[in-house]
C-alpha positions as CSV (number, residue, x, y, z in Angstrom):
1,X,121.4,59.1,89.5
2,X,120.2,62.3,88.0
3,X,120.9,61.3,84.4
4,X,118.6,58.3,84.8
5,X,115.9,60.4,86.3
6,X,113.7,61.0,83.2
7,X,114.0,57.3,82.1
8,X,113.3,55.9,85.5
9,X,110.5,58.3,86.2
10,X,108.7,57.4,83.0
11,X,109.3,53.6,83.6
12,X,107.9,53.8,87.1
13,X,104.9,55.9,86.0
14,X,104.0,53.3,83.3
15,X,105.0,50.1,85.0
16,X,105.4,50.9,88.7
17,X,102.2,49.0,89.4
18,X,104.1,45.8,88.4
19,X,107.1,46.5,90.6
20,X,108.3,46.7,94.1
21,X,111.0,49.4,94.0
22,X,113.9,49.8,96.4
23,X,116.6,52.3,96.0
24,X,119.9,51.3,97.5
25,X,122.6,53.9,98.2
26,X,125.9,53.5,96.6
27,X,128.5,55.5,94.7
28,X,128.3,58.2,97.3
29,X,131.0,60.8,98.0
30,X,132.3,60.4,101.5
31,X,134.9,63.2,102.0
32,X,136.0,65.1,99.0
33,X,138.6,67.6,100.2
34,X,141.0,68.5,97.4
35,X,140.4,71.2,94.8
36,X,141.6,68.8,92.1
37,X,138.8,66.4,93.0
38,X,136.2,69.2,92.7
39,X,137.7,70.3,89.4
40,X,137.5,66.7,88.0
41,X,133.8,66.5,89.1
42,X,133.2,69.9,87.5
43,X,134.7,68.7,84.2
44,X,132.7,65.4,84.4
45,X,129.4,67.3,84.9
46,X,130.3,69.6,81.9
47,X,130.8,66.5,79.8
48,X,127.6,64.9,81.0
49,X,125.7,68.0,80.4
50,X,126.7,67.9,76.7
51,X,126.2,64.2,76.3
52,X,122.9,63.7,78.1
53,X,121.2,66.9,76.9
54,X,119.8,67.4,80.5
55,X,119.9,70.6,82.5
56,X,123.0,70.3,84.6
57,X,124.6,73.3,86.3
58,X,128.2,72.3,87.2
59,X,129.0,75.6,88.7
60,X,128.3,74.3,92.2
61,X,131.7,72.6,92.1
62,X,133.4,76.0,91.6
63,X,131.2,78.0,94.0
64,X,130.1,75.7,96.9
65,X,131.5,72.2,96.3
66,X,129.6,69.2,97.8
67,X,132.1,67.5,100.0
68,X,129.9,64.5,100.8
69,X,126.7,62.9,99.6
70,X,126.5,60.6,102.6
71,X,124.1,63.0,104.4
72,X,121.5,62.6,101.6
73,X,121.9,58.9,101.7
74,X,121.5,58.8,105.5
75,X,118.4,61.0,105.4
76,X,116.9,58.8,102.7
77,X,117.5,55.7,104.8
78,X,115.7,57.3,107.8
79,X,112.8,58.7,105.8
80,X,112.1,55.4,103.9
81,X,111.4,53.8,107.3
82,X,108.8,56.5,107.9
83,X,107.3,56.8,104.5
84,X,108.8,55.2,101.3
85,X,107.0,57.5,98.9
86,X,108.2,60.6,100.7
87,X,111.7,59.1,100.8
88,X,111.7,58.7,97.0
89,X,110.4,62.3,96.6
90,X,113.1,63.5,99.0
91,X,115.8,61.8,96.8
92,X,114.3,63.3,93.6
93,X,114.1,66.8,95.0
94,X,117.7,66.5,96.4
95,X,118.9,65.7,92.9
96,X,117.0,68.6,91.4
97,X,118.4,71.0,94.0
98,X,121.9,69.9,93.2
99,X,121.9,69.6,89.5
100,X,119.6,72.5,88.6
101,X,119.8,74.9,91.5
102,X,123.3,74.6,92.7
103,X,122.3,73.8,96.3
104,X,124.9,72.0,98.4
105,X,123.2,68.9,99.7
106,X,126.1,68.2,102.0
107,X,124.6,71.1,104.2
108,X,122.1,70.0,106.7
109,X,120.0,73.2,106.2
110,X,119.4,72.3,102.6
111,X,118.2,68.9,103.6
112,X,116.1,70.3,106.4
113,X,114.4,72.5,103.8
114,X,113.4,69.5,101.7
115,X,112.3,67.5,104.7
116,X,110.1,70.4,105.9
117,X,108.5,70.7,102.5
118,X,107.6,67.0,102.8
119,X,106.0,67.7,106.2
120,X,108.5,65.6,108.0
121,X,110.2,66.3,111.4
122,X,113.4,67.8,109.8
123,X,115.2,68.6,113.1
124,X,114.7,65.0,114.5
125,X,115.8,63.4,111.3
126,X,119.0,65.5,111.0
127,X,119.8,64.8,114.7
128,X,119.4,61.1,114.0
129,X,121.8,61.4,111.0
130,X,124.3,63.2,113.2
131,X,124.2,60.6,115.9
132,X,124.1,57.4,113.8
133,X,126.4,58.5,111.0
134,X,127.4,55.9,108.4
135,X,125.6,53.1,110.2
136,X,122.5,54.2,108.4
137,X,124.2,53.3,105.0
138,X,125.6,49.9,106.0
139,X,122.5,47.9,104.9
140,X,122.5,49.6,101.5
141,X,126.2,49.0,101.0
142,X,125.8,45.4,102.1
143,X,122.9,44.9,99.6
144,X,124.9,46.4,96.8
145,X,127.9,44.2,97.5
146,X,125.8,41.1,97.8
147,X,124.4,41.7,94.3
148,X,127.9,42.4,92.9
149,X,127.1,46.0,92.1
150,X,130.3,47.8,91.2
151,X,129.0,50.7,89.2
152,X,126.3,53.2,89.6
153,X,123.5,53.5,88.7
154,X,122.7,49.8,88.6
155,X,119.1,48.6,88.3
156,X,118.2,45.1,89.3
157,X,114.9,43.7,88.2
158,X,113.7,40.3,89.3
159,X,110.5,38.2,89.2
160,X,108.9,35.8,91.7
161,X,110.9,32.9,90.2
162,X,114.1,34.8,91.1
163,X,115.0,35.3,87.5
164,X,116.7,38.6,87.1
165,X,118.0,41.3,84.8
166,X,120.8,43.8,85.7
167,X,120.9,47.1,83.9
168,X,124.2,49.0,84.5
169,X,124.7,52.6,83.6
170,X,122.4,55.0,81.7
171,X,120.5,53.0,79.2
172,X,117.7,53.8,76.8
173,X,114.1,53.4,78.0
174,X,113.6,50.3,75.7
175,X,116.3,48.5,77.8
176,X,114.1,48.7,80.8
177,X,110.8,47.7,79.1
178,X,112.6,44.8,77.3
179,X,114.0,43.5,80.6
180,X,110.7,43.8,82.3
181,X,109.0,42.0,79.3
182,X,111.5,39.2,79.5
183,X,110.9,38.8,83.2
184,X,107.1,38.9,83.0
185,X,107.2,36.7,79.8
186,X,104.1,38.6,78.6
187,X,102.9,41.7,77.0
188,X,103.4,44.6,79.3
189,X,100.3,46.5,80.3
190,X,100.7,50.2,80.9
191,X,99.2,51.7,84.0
192,X,95.8,53.1,83.2
């Protein structure tokens, strides 16, 4: 989720050395077709822009609406099997393209551009997305259901004793550090 980006980015920079991070796709748009749906998302983004104080450009929903985010999710699933770090960068860049630059991430050429910048075989990855379709997302959907995830974003932290913390929605940075501190039962050490 783009609104969680600054918080999650800081958290991973400071404590990522203590974590194994796995992003699971969920809350994706499959086939948005009606103008009323695009208008509702436009209004939602306008509200979020004011509330979150983040740069969000909702005009994409008026100019070139995103009819699906499944493509991004499918590309992410393929790339994470090749290189997890590049997959996470792909996801982050896709968010920035959408929220800041009004790029329609439902279009394969937009995704190809990001993949090429990451020095990945964009054509082969897009062909795999076209051939496998939603099968690529099934594992993530299953994982989300098995943890009882019903809202996005949801962050699940757990330790080696299988104790866990679930953080739903956009929460302050301190929520993440407090949850991690509770799970590690110690003083957190920032990455040096």
